Phi, psi and omega in degrees: 000136181288164182297321180297315180297321178296318180295318179294318178299319178295321178296319180295323181273359182056044183306319182268359181113176181277153178058033176266127182295153180301332181299326178294318178293321179298318179294314182298319184261006176055052177234162180291132182298315183296315179298316180299314180298318180296317179295319181299319180278350180083013180284322184243123179272155175298154182302323181300318181292318180294321180298319180297320181293336182269355182282145177276332182244148172285161178304324179293318178296321180297317178297320178297319179294319178298316178298319179299316180295319178297319179297315179299316181296318178298328179278357180081017179257114179289125181291132177259167179301317180298320180295322183283323181290334181267000000 
């Protein structure tokens, strides 16, 4: 588990007590205060989540496309852009 996730979990469990500023958790877990506050408020999503939202294909579609390209290659047919886009 990453440091940010640990810090957020600690904030949720009130590990250091109630009304403790995020800066104390940031110092304890050695994370950026601004990032911690943004994640806590839900303003900033983790990179993994943002990357998924920017993908054109779902992971299943991507695997299907890879299999299709492998089949074409095994048949000795070089895949073209038009073949892959359709």
